[in-house]
C-alpha positions in Angstrom: 125.2 170.8 88.3 125.9 173.6 90.8 124.3 173.5 94.2 122.0 176.5 93.7 120.9 175.2 90.3 120.3 171.8 91.8 118.3 173.3 94.6 116.1 175.4 92.3 115.5 172.5 89.9 114.7 170.1 92.8 112.4 172.6 94.3 110.6 173.1 91.0 110.3 169.4 90.3 108.8 168.8 93.8 106.4 171.8 93.4 105.2 170.4 90.2 104.7 166.9 91.7 102.9 168.6 94.7 100.6 170.6 92.5 99.8 167.6 90.3 97.6 166.2 93.1 95.3 169.2 92.7 94.8 168.4 89.0 94.4 164.7 89.6 92.3 164.7 92.8 91.4 168.3 93.6 89.7 169.5 90.4 86.3 171.1 90.6 83.5 168.6 89.9 81.1 171.5 89.0 80.0 172.0 85.5 78.0 174.8 84.0 75.6 175.3 81.1 72.7 173.2 82.5 69.0 174.2 82.1 67.3 174.6 85.6 64.7 172.0 86.2 61.4 172.7 88.1 58.4 170.4 88.9 55.5 171.5 86.7 52.9 171.0 89.4 51.9 173.6 92.0 54.1 173.4 95.1 52.6 172.8 98.6 54.3 175.7 100.3 54.7 179.4 99.4 57.6 180.0 101.8 60.3 178.1 103.7 62.0 178.8 107.0 65.4 177.2 107.3 67.0 177.2 110.7 70.6 175.8 111.1 72.0 175.3 114.5 75.7 175.4 113.7 77.6 172.6 115.4 74.6 170.8 116.8 75.0 167.1 117.2 72.1 164.7 116.6 72.4 163.1 120.0 72.5 166.4 121.8 69.1 167.3 120.4 67.4 163.9 120.5 68.7 162.5 123.8 66.4 162.8 126.8 67.7 164.3 130.0 66.2 162.8 133.1 63.2 161.7 131.0 62.5 165.1 129.5 63.8 166.7 126.3 66.1 169.7 126.4 64.3 170.9 123.3 60.6 170.3 124.2 59.1 172.3 121.2 61.1 170.4 118.6 60.4 167.1 120.4 56.6 167.9 120.2 57.0 168.6 116.4 58.7 165.2 116.0 56.0 163.3 117.9 53.0 165.1 116.5 53.2 167.0 113.2 56.6 166.5 111.5 59.0 164.1 110.0 62.5 163.6 111.5 65.7 161.8 110.8 69.5 162.0 110.8 71.3 164.1 108.2 74.6 162.4 107.3 77.3 165.0 106.5 80.6 164.4 104.7 84.2 165.3 105.4 85.3 168.0 105.9 82.7 168.7 108.6 83.2 172.4 108.5 80.7 175.3 108.4 81.1 176.3 104.8 81.0 172.7 103.2 78.0 171.9 105.4 76.0 175.0 104.3 76.9 174.4 100.7 75.5 170.9 100.9 72.4 172.1 102.6 71.6 175.0 100.4 73.3 174.2 97.0 72.9 170.4 97.1 76.5 169.4 96.4 79.4 168.4 98.5 82.1 171.1 98.9 84.2 171.6 95.8 87.5 170.3 97.0 89.4 172.9 95.0 88.2 175.3 97.7 90.6 173.7 100.2 93.2 176.2 99.3 90.8 179.0 100.4 90.3 177.4 103.8 86.7 176.4 103.1 85.8 180.1 103.1 85.3 180.9 99.4 84.6 178.7 96.4 86.7 179.5 93.3 83.8 178.3 91.1 80.4 179.9 91.0 77.5 177.7 91.9 73.7 177.7 92.1 71.7 177.4 95.3 68.1 177.4 96.6 68.6 181.0 97.7 69.6 182.0 94.1 66.5 180.2 92.7 64.1 181.8 95.2 62.2 185.0 94.5 63.5 186.5 97.8 65.7 185.2 100.6 66.3 187.0 103.9 69.2 185.7 106.0 70.3 186.5 109.6 73.4 185.2 111.3 77.2 185.0 111.1 79.3 187.2 108.8 81.3 184.0 107.9 78.5 182.2 106.3 75.8 184.5 104.9 77.8 186.7 102.5 79.1 183.8 100.5 75.5 182.9 99.3 74.6 186.6 98.6 77.8 186.9 96.6 77.0 183.9 94.5 73.4 184.9 93.8 72.3 186.4 90.5 70.6 189.7 91.2 70.0 191.4 94.6 67.2 189.2 96.0 69.3 187.7 98.8 69.3 190.0 101.7 71.7 189.4 104.6 71.8 190.8 108.2 74.9 189.9 110.2 76.5 190.9 113.5 80.1 192.1 113.7 82.8 189.3 113.4 84.2 190.4 116.7 81.2 188.9 118.5 82.4 185.4 117.7 84.6 185.3 120.8 85.4 181.9 122.4 86.1 183.8 125.6 82.7 185.4 125.6 80.7 185.2 128.8 77.7 183.9 126.9 77.9 183.0 123.2 74.2 182.1 123.1 73.6 185.9 122.8 74.6 185.4 119.1 71.4 183.3 118.7 69.3 185.7 120.8 70.4 188.5 118.4 69.2 186.5 115.4 65.8 185.7 116.9 65.4 189.4 118.0 66.3 190.6 114.6 63.8 188.3 112.9 61.0 189.4 115.2 61.8 193.0 114.6 61.8 192.3 110.8 58.3 191.0 110.8 57.1 193.8 113.1 58.5 196.4 110.7 56.9 194.6 107.7 53.5 195.4 109.1 54.0 199.1 108.6 56.2 198.8 105.4 53.8 198.1 102.5 56.7 197.4 100.0 58.3 194.8 102.3 54.9 193.3 103.1 54.1 192.9 99.5 57.4 191.1 98.9 56.8 188.8 101.8 53.4 187.8 100.5 54.8 186.5 97.2 55.6 182.9 96.7 59.1 181.1 96.5 60.3 183.0 99.7 63.1 181.7 101.9 64.0 182.8 105.5 67.4 181.5 106.7 68.5 181.7 110.3 72.1 180.8 111.0 72.6 180.2 114.8 76.3 180.1 115.7 76.0 180.2 119.5 75.9 176.4 119.9 79.1 176.0 117.8 80.9 178.7 119.7 79.9 177.4 123.1 80.9 173.9 122.0 84.4 175.1 121.0 84.8 177.1 124.2 83.2 174.8 126.8 82.8 171.4 125.0 79.5 169.8 123.9 78.8 168.2 127.2 79.0 171.5 129.1 76.0 173.2 130.6 76.6 176.2 128.3 76.2 174.1 125.2 73.2 172.2 126.5 71.5 175.4 127.7 72.1 177.0 124.3 70.1 174.2 122.7 67.2 175.0 125.1 67.4 178.7 124.1 67.3 177.8 120.4 64.3 175.5 120.9 62.3 178.3 122.6 63.5 180.7 119.9 62.2 178.4 117.2 58.9 178.1 119.0 58.5 181.9 119.2 59.7 182.2 115.5 57.0 179.8 114.3 54.4 181.7 116.2 55.6 185.0 114.8 55.6 183.7 111.2 52.2 182.0 111.4 50.7 185.1 112.9 52.1 187.4 110.2 50.8 185.2 107.4 47.4 184.6 109.0 47.9 180.9 109.7 47.5 180.2 106.0 49.2 176.8 106.2 51.6 177.6 103.4 54.8 177.7 105.4 57.3 174.8 105.6 60.0 174.6 108.3 63.4 172.8 108.2 65.5 172.6 111.3 69.0 171.0 110.9 72.7 171.5 111.5 75.7 171.9 109.2 77.9 169.6 111.2 78.3 168.0 114.7 81.2 168.2 117.1 83.5 165.9 119.0 83.4 165.5 122.8 86.6 167.7 122.9 85.0 170.6 121.0 86.4 170.2 117.5 85.1 169.2 114.1 86.3 168.7 110.6 86.9 164.9 110.4 84.6 161.9 110.0 83.7 160.8 113.6 79.9 160.0 114.0 79.6 162.8 116.5 80.7 165.2 113.6 78.8 163.6 110.7 75.4 162.8 112.3 73.2 165.9 112.6 69.5 166.3 113.4 66.8 167.0 110.8 63.3 168.0 111.7 60.9 169.1 108.9 57.2 170.2 109.4 54.6 172.5 107.9 53.1 172.8 104.4 53.6 169.7 102.2 55.5 167.7 104.9 54.4 164.3 106.1 53.1 164.3 109.7 54.5 162.1 112.4 54.2 158.4 111.4 54.0 155.9 114.1 55.5 152.4 113.5 55.4 149.1 115.4 57.9 147.1 113.4 61.7 147.4 113.9 63.2 150.1 111.7 66.1 149.5 109.3 68.7 151.2 111.5 71.3 149.2 113.5 73.1 152.1 115.2 71.1 151.8 118.5 70.2 155.5 118.5 66.4 154.9 118.3 66.3 153.1 121.6 68.6 155.6 123.3 66.6 158.5 122.1 63.2 156.9 122.9 62.1 157.4 119.3 61.7 153.9 118.1 57.9 154.3 117.8 58.3 157.1 115.3 59.4 156.6 111.7 63.0 157.8 111.2 64.0 159.0 107.7 67.7 159.5 107.3 69.1 161.6 104.4 72.4 162.6 102.9 73.0 166.3 103.6 72.7 167.3 100.0 69.2 165.8 99.7 67.9 168.6 101.9 68.4 171.2 99.2 66.4 169.1 96.7 63.7 168.7 99.4 63.5 172.5 100.0 63.3 173.2 96.3 60.5 170.7 95.9 58.5 172.2 98.8 58.4 175.8 97.5 58.5 175.0 93.8 61.8 176.6 92.8 64.3 174.9 90.3 66.6 172.4 91.9 70.1 174.0 92.1 71.8 172.9 88.8 74.9 171.4 90.5 72.9 169.5 93.1 73.6 165.8 93.6 70.9 165.3 96.2 68.1 162.8 95.8 64.6 163.8 96.8 63.6 162.1 100.1 60.0 161.2 99.2 59.1 160.0 102.7 59.2 163.7 103.9 56.6 164.7 101.3 52.8 164.7 102.1 51.4 165.0 98.6 49.9 163.1 95.7 51.7 160.2 94.1 51.7 162.2 90.8 53.5 165.1 92.6 56.0 162.7 94.0 56.6 161.1 90.6 56.9 164.4 88.8 59.3 165.7 91.4 61.5 162.6 91.2 61.4 162.9 87.4 62.6 166.5 87.6 65.3 165.5 90.0 66.5 162.8 87.6 66.5 165.2 84.6 68.4 167.8 86.7 71.2 165.2 87.5 71.2 163.9 84.0 71.8 167.4 82.6 75.0 167.6 84.6 76.1 164.2 83.3 75.4 165.3 79.7 77.5 168.4 80.0 80.3 166.5 81.6 80.2 163.8 78.9 80.2 166.4 76.1 83.1 168.3 77.6 85.2 165.1 77.8 84.1 163.9 74.3 85.2 167.2 72.8 88.7 167.1 74.4 89.5 163.5 73.6 90.4 161.9 70.2 87.4 159.9 69.0 89.2 156.6 68.8 90.4 157.1 72.4 87.1 158.1 73.9 85.4 155.4 76.0 81.8 156.4 77.0 80.2 155.4 80.3 78.5 152.2 79.2 75.6 152.2 81.7 74.4 155.6 80.3 75.2 156.0 76.7 73.3 158.6 74.6 70.8 155.9 73.4 70.3 154.6 77.0 69.7 158.2 78.3 66.9 158.7 75.7 65.4 155.3 76.6 65.4 156.1 80.3 63.6 159.4 79.8 61.1 158.0 77.3 60.1 155.1 79.6 59.8 157.4 82.7 57.6 159.8 80.9 55.3 157.0 79.6 55.0 155.5 83.1 53.9 158.9 84.5 51.4 159.3 81.7 50.1 155.8 82.5 49.8 156.8 86.2 52.3 154.0 87.2 53.9 156.3 89.6 55.7 153.7 91.7 57.4 152.3 88.6 58.3 155.8 87.4 59.8 156.7 90.7 61.9 153.5 90.8 63.1 154.1 87.2 64.1 157.8 88.0 66.0 156.7 91.1 67.9 154.2 89.0 68.6 156.9 86.4 69.9 159.3 89.2 72.2 156.5 90.5 73.7 155.8 87.1 74.1 159.6 86.3 75.9 160.2 89.6 78.3 157.2 88.9 78.8 158.6 85.4 79.7 162.0 86.7 82.4 160.4 88.8 83.6 158.4 85.8 84.1 161.4 83.6 85.5 163.5 86.4 88.3 160.9 86.9 88.7 160.1 83.2 92.2 161.5 82.9 93.4 160.3 86.3 95.3 157.2 85.1 97.0 159.1 82.3 98.1 161.9 84.5 99.1 159.5 87.3 101.4 157.6 84.9 103.1 160.8 83.8 103.7 161.9 87.4 105.0 158.4 88.4 107.4 158.4 85.4 108.7 161.8 86.5 109.0 160.6 90.1 111.0 157.5 89.2 113.3 159.6 86.9 114.0 162.2 89.5 114.8 159.7 92.2 117.1 157.8 89.8 118.9 161.0 89.0 119.4 162.0 92.6 120.9 158.5 93.4 123.2 158.8 90.4 124.3 162.3 91.6 125.1 160.8 95.0 127.1 158.0 93.6 128.9 160.3 91.2 129.9 163.2 93.5 129.9 161.7 97.0 130.9 158.0 96.7 134.3 156.4 96.0 133.8 154.5 92.8 136.2 153.1 90.2 136.0 155.7 87.4 136.4 154.2 83.9 135.0 155.1 80.6 131.7 153.4 79.9 129.7 152.6 76.8 126.8 154.8 77.8 129.1 157.8 78.3 130.2 157.5 74.7 126.7 158.2 73.4 126.9 161.7 71.9 124.9 164.2 74.0 123.4 165.6 70.8 121.8 162.2 70.0 120.1 162.1 73.3 119.0 165.7 72.9 117.5 165.0 69.5 115.7 161.9 70.9 114.2 164.0 73.7 113.2 166.7 71.3 111.3 164.2 69.2 109.5 162.8 72.3 108.6 166.3 73.4 107.2 167.2 69.9 105.0 164.0 69.9 103.7 164.7 73.4 103.0 168.3 72.6 101.1 167.5 69.4 99.0 164.9 71.2 98.1 167.4 74.0 97.3 170.1 71.4 94.9 167.9 69.5 93.1 167.0 72.8 93.0 170.7 73.8 94.5 169.8 77.2 95.0 172.4 79.9 98.4 174.0 80.3 99.1 172.0 83.5 98.9 168.8 81.5 101.8 169.9 79.4 103.9 170.4 82.5 103.1 167.0 84.0 103.6 165.1 80.7 106.7 167.0 79.5 108.6 167.2 82.8 109.7 163.5 82.7 111.5 164.2 79.4 114.3 166.5 80.7 114.5 164.4 83.9 115.1 161.2 82.0 117.5 163.0 79.7 119.6 163.9 82.7 119.4 160.3 84.0 120.7 158.9 80.6 123.5 161.4 80.6 124.6 160.3 84.1 123.9 156.6 83.5 127.7 155.9 83.2 127.8 156.2 86.9 125.7 153.1 87.2 128.4 151.2 85.2 131.0 152.6 87.7 129.0 151.2 90.6 128.8 147.7 88.9 132.6 147.7 88.3 133.2 148.8 91.9 130.9 146.0 93.3 133.7 143.4 93.9 135.5 145.8 96.3 132.3 146.7 98.3 131.1 144.9 101.4 128.1 143.4 99.6 126.5 141.7 102.6 126.7 144.9 104.6 125.3 146.9 101.7 122.4 144.3 101.4 121.8 144.5 105.1 121.6 148.3 105.0 119.3 148.1 102.0 116.9 145.7 103.8 117.0 147.8 107.0 116.3 151.1 105.2 113.5 149.4 103.2 111.9 148.1 106.4 112.4 151.5 108.0 110.7 153.3 105.2 107.7 150.9 105.4 107.6 151.5 109.1 107.4 155.2 108.5 104.6 154.8 105.9 102.6 152.6 108.4 103.1 155.2 111.1 101.0 157.7 109.1 98.1 155.3 109.7 99.1 154.0 113.1 101.1 156.4 115.3 102.0 153.5 117.7 104.4 152.3 115.0 106.6 155.3 116.0 106.8 153.8 119.5 107.9 150.5 118.0 110.5 152.3 115.9 111.8 154.3 118.9 112.0 151.2 121.0 114.2 149.6 118.2 116.4 152.7 117.9 117.0 152.7 121.6 118.9 149.4 121.2 121.2 150.8 118.4 124.3 151.6 120.6 124.1 148.1 122.3 123.8 146.3 118.9 126.7 148.1 117.3 129.1 148.0 120.2 129.0 151.7 121.0 127.8 151.0 124.5 131.2 149.6 125.5 132.9 152.9 124.6 130.3 155.4 125.7 128.2 153.7 128.4 126.7 156.9 129.9 125.7 158.3 126.4 124.3 154.9 125.3 122.1 154.7 128.5 121.0 158.3 127.9 120.2 157.5 124.3 118.1 154.5 125.4 116.2 156.4 128.0 115.6 159.4 125.7 114.2 157.1 123.0 111.9 155.3 125.5 110.7 158.6 127.0 109.9 160.0 123.5 108.2 156.7 122.6 105.5 157.4 125.2 104.1 160.4 123.2 102.7 158.5 120.1 100.8 156.3 122.5 99.0 159.3 124.0 95.6 160.3 122.6 95.7 162.7 119.7 92.4 164.3 120.5 89.9 164.2 123.3 92.4 165.2 126.0 91.2 167.4 128.8 93.4 170.5 129.3 95.9 170.0 132.0 97.7 173.3 132.6 99.7 171.8 135.5 101.6 169.7 132.9 102.4 172.9 131.0 103.9 174.4 134.2 105.9 171.1 134.7 107.2 171.3 131.2 108.4 174.9 131.9 110.2 173.7 135.1 111.7 170.7 133.1 113.0 173.1 130.5 114.6 175.4 133.2 116.1 172.4 135.0 117.7 170.9 131.9 119.0 174.3 130.8 120.5 175.0 134.3 122.1 171.5 134.3 123.8 172.1 131.0 125.1 175.6 132.0 126.5 174.2 135.2 128.1 171.1 133.6 129.7 173.1 130.7 131.0 176.0 132.8 134.6 174.7 132.5 134.5 173.2 128.9 132.8 176.2 127.3 133.0 179.3 129.5 130.4 182.0 128.8 131.0 185.6 128.1 129.2 187.9 130.6 126.7 189.1 128.0 125.9 185.5 126.9 125.4 184.5 130.5 123.0 187.4 131.0 121.1 186.5 127.8 120.6 182.9 129.0 119.4 184.0 132.4 117.0 186.4 130.7 115.7 183.7 128.4 115.3 181.3 131.4 113.3 183.9 133.2 111.2 184.4 130.1 110.5 180.7 130.0 109.3 180.8 133.6 106.9 183.6 132.7 105.6 181.7 129.7 105.1 178.6 131.8 102.8 180.7 134.1 100.8 182.6 131.4 98.7 179.6 130.2 97.7 178.9 133.8 96.6 182.5 134.3 94.8 182.6 131.0 93.0 179.3 131.6 91.9 180.5 135.0 90.6 183.9 133.6 88.6 182.1 130.8 87.1 179.6 133.3 85.9 182.6 135.3 84.5 184.1 132.1 86.7 187.2 132.5 88.1 187.1 129.0 91.7 187.0 127.8 93.9 189.3 130.0 95.5 192.0 127.8 98.9 191.6 129.5 98.9 187.9 128.7 98.1 188.6 125.1 100.9 191.1 124.8 103.4 188.7 126.4 102.3 185.9 124.0 102.6 187.9 120.8 105.9 189.5 121.9 107.3 186.0 122.6 106.2 184.8 119.2 107.6 187.8 117.4 111.0 187.5 119.1 111.3 183.7 119.0 113.3 183.7 115.8 115.4 186.8 116.6 116.6 186.3 120.2 118.8 183.2 119.4 120.6 185.3 116.8 122.0 187.4 119.6 123.7 184.5 121.3 127.2 183.1 120.7 127.6 180.9 117.6 129.5 178.3 119.6 127.7 175.0 119.0 125.9 174.2 122.3 125.5 177.9 123.3 123.5 178.6 120.1 121.5 175.3 120.4 120.6 176.1 124.0 119.4 179.6 123.0 117.3 178.2 120.2 115.8 175.6 122.6 114.9 178.2 125.2 113.4 180.6 122.7 111.2 178.0 120.9 110.2 176.3 124.2 108.8 179.6 125.5 106.5 179.9 122.4 105.5 176.2 122.6 104.5 176.5 126.2 102.1 179.3 125.3 100.5 177.1 122.6 100.1 174.1 124.9 97.2 172.8 127.0 98.5 169.6 128.4 101.1 166.8 128.0 102.3 167.9 124.6 104.2 170.7 126.4 106.7 168.0 127.6 107.4 167.0 124.0 110.1 169.7 123.1 112.2 169.2 126.3 112.3 165.4 125.8 112.9 165.7 122.1 115.7 168.2 122.7 117.3 165.9 125.3 117.3 163.1 122.7 118.8 165.4 120.0 121.5 166.5 122.4 122.4 162.9 123.1 122.3 162.1 119.4 124.8 164.8 118.6 127.2 163.4 121.3 126.8 159.8 120.4 127.4 160.4 116.7 130.9 161.7 117.8 131.5 158.3 119.4 130.3 156.6 116.2 132.8 158.7 114.2 135.6 157.6 116.6 134.6 154.0 116.3 134.9 154.3 112.5 138.4 155.7 112.8 137.7 159.0 111.2 140.7 161.3 111.6 140.6 164.9 112.5 137.6 164.6 114.8 136.9 168.0 116.4 135.8 168.4 120.0 132.1 169.4 120.1 132.6 172.2 122.6 135.1 173.9 120.3 132.9 173.9 117.1 131.7 177.3 116.0 128.8 177.3 113.5 130.0 180.6 112.0 133.5 179.2 111.2 134.4 178.6 107.6 134.3 174.9 106.7 137.7 173.4 105.9 137.0 171.8 102.4 140.0 169.6 102.8 138.4 167.8 105.8 135.1 167.1 103.9 134.9 163.3 103.5 133.1 161.0 101.1 129.9 159.1 102.0 130.0 155.9 104.0 127.3 153.4 104.6 126.8 154.7 108.1 125.7 158.0 106.6 122.6 156.3 105.2 121.7 155.4 108.8 122.2 159.0 109.9 119.9 160.3 107.2 117.3 157.7 108.1 117.5 158.7 111.7 116.8 162.3 110.6 113.8 161.4 108.6 112.5 159.2 111.4 112.8 162.1 113.9 111.2 164.5 111.5 108.1 162.1 111.2 108.2 161.7 115.0 108.2 165.5 115.4 105.3 165.6 112.9 103.0 163.0 114.6 104.5 162.8 118.1 101.7 164.9 119.7 99.0 165.0 117.1 98.1 163.8 113.6 98.3 166.9 111.4 96.5 164.9 108.7 93.3 165.1 110.7 91.6 168.5 110.9 90.2 167.9 114.3 93.5 166.9 116.0 94.0 170.5 117.1 92.3 172.0 120.1 91.3 175.7 119.6 92.2 176.2 123.2 95.8 176.0 122.2 95.7 179.5 120.9 93.7 181.2 123.7 96.9 182.9 125.1 97.0 184.8 121.7 93.4 185.3 120.8 89.9 184.1 121.5 87.9 185.8 118.7 87.3 183.3 115.9 89.8 183.8 113.1 90.6 180.6 111.2 93.7 181.9 109.4 95.5 183.3 112.4 94.5 180.3 114.5 95.6 177.9 111.8 98.9 179.8 111.5 99.6 179.6 115.2 98.8 175.9 115.2 101.1 175.4 112.2 103.9 177.2 114.0 103.4 174.8 117.0 103.9 171.9 114.6 107.0 173.5 113.0 108.8 174.1 116.4 109.8 170.4 116.8 110.9 170.4 113.2 113.3 173.2 113.8 114.7 171.4 116.9 115.4 168.2 114.8 116.7 170.3 111.9 119.2 172.1 114.1 120.5 168.8 115.5 120.9 167.5 112.0 122.8 170.6 110.9 125.1 170.1 114.0 125.7 166.5 113.0 126.7 167.5 109.5 129.2 169.9 110.9 130.5 167.6 113.6 130.9 164.6 111.2 132.7 166.6 108.6 130.3 165.7 105.9 128.9 167.9 103.1 125.4 169.0 104.0 124.5 168.4 100.4 125.4 164.7 100.4 123.4 163.9 103.6 120.5 165.9 102.4 120.4 164.1 99.0 120.0 160.8 100.9 117.2 162.3 102.9 115.7 163.5 99.6 115.7 159.9 98.2 114.1 158.5 101.3 111.4 161.2 101.3 110.7 160.7 97.6 110.4 157.0 98.0 107.8 157.6 100.8 106.0 160.1 98.6 105.9 157.7 95.7 104.5 155.0 98.0 101.7 157.4 99.2 101.0 158.4 95.6 100.0 154.7 95.0 98.0 154.7 98.2 95.8 157.6 97.2 92.3 156.3 96.7 89.0 157.6 95.3 86.8 154.9 96.9 85.6 154.0 100.4 84.5 156.5 102.9 85.1 160.2 102.4 87.4 160.1 105.4 89.5 157.4 103.9 89.8 159.3 100.6 90.7 162.5 102.3 93.2 160.9 104.6 95.0 159.1 101.7 95.3 162.4 99.7 96.5 164.3 102.8 99.2 161.8 103.4 100.7 162.3 100.0 100.4 166.1 100.3 102.1 166.0 103.7 105.1 164.0 102.4 105.5 166.2 99.3 105.2 169.3 101.5 107.7 167.8 103.8 110.2 167.3 101.0 109.8 170.9 99.8 109.6 172.2 103.3 112.9 170.5 104.4 114.6 172.0 101.4 113.6 175.5 102.6 114.1 174.7 106.3 117.6 173.5 105.7 118.5 177.0 104.4 116.7 178.7 107.2 118.3 176.5 109.9 121.7 177.2 108.5 121.1 180.9 108.9 119.5 180.3 112.3 122.6 178.5 113.6 125.5 180.3 111.9 124.4 184.0 111.7 124.6 186.5 114.6 123.1 189.9 115.2 125.5 192.2 117.1 123.6 195.0 118.7 126.7 196.4 120.4 130.5 196.0 120.2 132.3 194.1 122.9 135.9 193.0 123.5 136.9 189.7 121.9 137.2 186.7 124.3 139.9 184.1 123.6 139.0 180.5 124.5 141.7 178.1 125.5 
């Protein structure tokens, strides 16, 4: 197979394997076609006011400060006339998923991950949609999505410009002041607007206030800052004034219910997205019409988290809920149908109503969840052969009817407690059944993907042995099998699979996952003669050495897998790698390089031990990293002035790049100082930052293609950008990593010399742009497996060395403040991703250099890397779980996605790196210079 063809086929196979995870684990759980369910009894409230303090932590609201509350009005509600508790959110703790759970009653459709939690590709129902009218005020990032999903035009939104969401703002609390002012003006205008007043006096009305100031201040100044805490006080006084305005407008009719809560919390370092308690525990305070008043208790409450004592609220009943339960509660209070996709369970302890109302409301809740289960079951039953269909045993059709009949009879007999208990049991079974049918095809699809995985990895190994290893070539039995016989066999298998999927009316993607293994295994069987060649060559191979390498690589792969869960394992791995020259005898032939290798590994080993998140910005370390970059660059230029003399224009370019690095080392300090003084982002700093980013991939192409000259230019260019994206110790990572890569390149030359490889070329004379002498390309040796493993290990170290990309909250938004401060998740995410990619490029360039210096085909080394990556990916595929905490589930999936993305990414990055190192842009002609 030609190189380009192999690359395209390999890329296609990995893209399919990558996308398979979205059909297996990221499919939408939502179903449609259910009948909305509403409690038949009159509701206790005519209208509901929902106030969401975006980014507000439970402890920030409930904790007393010097014996007094920073939110005195809400504290008085908790102690006198309302019910309170903690709302438990789920991962990802982001604004959109949190609001979807609050208002629609289900946890974010994971298929929306590809849209950055901004849009949902599947339409869904919400309390707003079921209301008669809903008026919303707040952020342009949140409100439009519920108006867009509503049927009709009864959801009215009022938003401020997106530019107002500026982390560098002097006072982000003005966003919340804007909302309260707009609401007050709205009710004032309604007094003179008869049409609007008539609409407001109807029932089933919702008012929604989205307060973003707390979240913005938390990102900019941290949740323990005075700005964040003062913003809570502002919100509290705003809520007090809001209640007064609403009650006065409606004549204190006692028909208004109030809900105050948050979409997610925030870590101490100002981020959110993962599953830390500071992110998942949010406050919930409910009061007004139909709500249970404050209930004093004397006995210990069933909560062992210690918060009650810390908050001085142990004497008041605490009622915790899951975030989706709030949507069901709001629907019950104002008498609108429960959102049809809601998985929330009505928290009865919040209701102050008759036992009959509670029983009827719980019965409605049970029927609403059961409707989803029925639709899901029928969908699966219609697309599965009858003899293969296995129904959910705890809730068969006969058991469903029996549950409903018994619940109805109990309500008629006024045995409300028994009816409520039965309905809660029905809801529990229905929710479990929804998961059962949602994951019905998971095992079948998983087996297909694993079969394709194993086939592809086997094929790559056979290709390596056939084209890059010295084996005894003799005719084998398998090679004599006619190819047309294999082709017919594969066509028969394809036909059987296709007919089976057609009968089951499976989606198009199922055909891809199930049919892909067929051509893959066809290719394996065609190349299986190579396996016979390996067996026949075994007597001439150093079997003990091969076995030793196999054990070491297997252990190394397991170490890399464990490092995804425990970053400290990278430190262990680097400590072991530091001993490599001493264990192999290279230290006796290259003492200085061996010592440099050891020190480089140990210095790099310190970074995985540093905290991923929670670090306070330390701009002085960024400046030190810039000085270290300049020092190492100057040392190299001074030491290589004789071995690799520079042309005048190259010398000028390096000096210019070094001056640029010096400027970029100072810009973060200037920006940080300006933001601390609340003077905003200086325009000059922003221009320098964006210009540096834009030129980072072009400037190196202007330098000489001599090996170390080009590598130095790449290092300086990427380091300048990395400094602008750094806030602390991570800025030291690229200089240390580059130092180790420089030593790796040099010490591999010594390893080649120790192996007795002839025709070794001096590193200083190698030119990336020179045509490769095909006659000098050698076959693979066992040591090349070690080189490939080193590369994969350094790639993983570059990935996790300064942060865990598998965790959403491992990134500090302050990293991008040199570029922008106005909230823009896609630009910010892109900049943070580029920060992750920069160490990748440094490692990839070193690997490209080693391929050239060791006279080895880049394809052969990359195939070994591909096998190692695929074995890791297969390992993570089996570690994907759909049980345990949501954080565990999300982490296991993200690990597989990361490894699969890495394999695809390395394929593309290898091509980009080759261009990056070997191509040159000539802006002007100059006389040729001859090197001795």
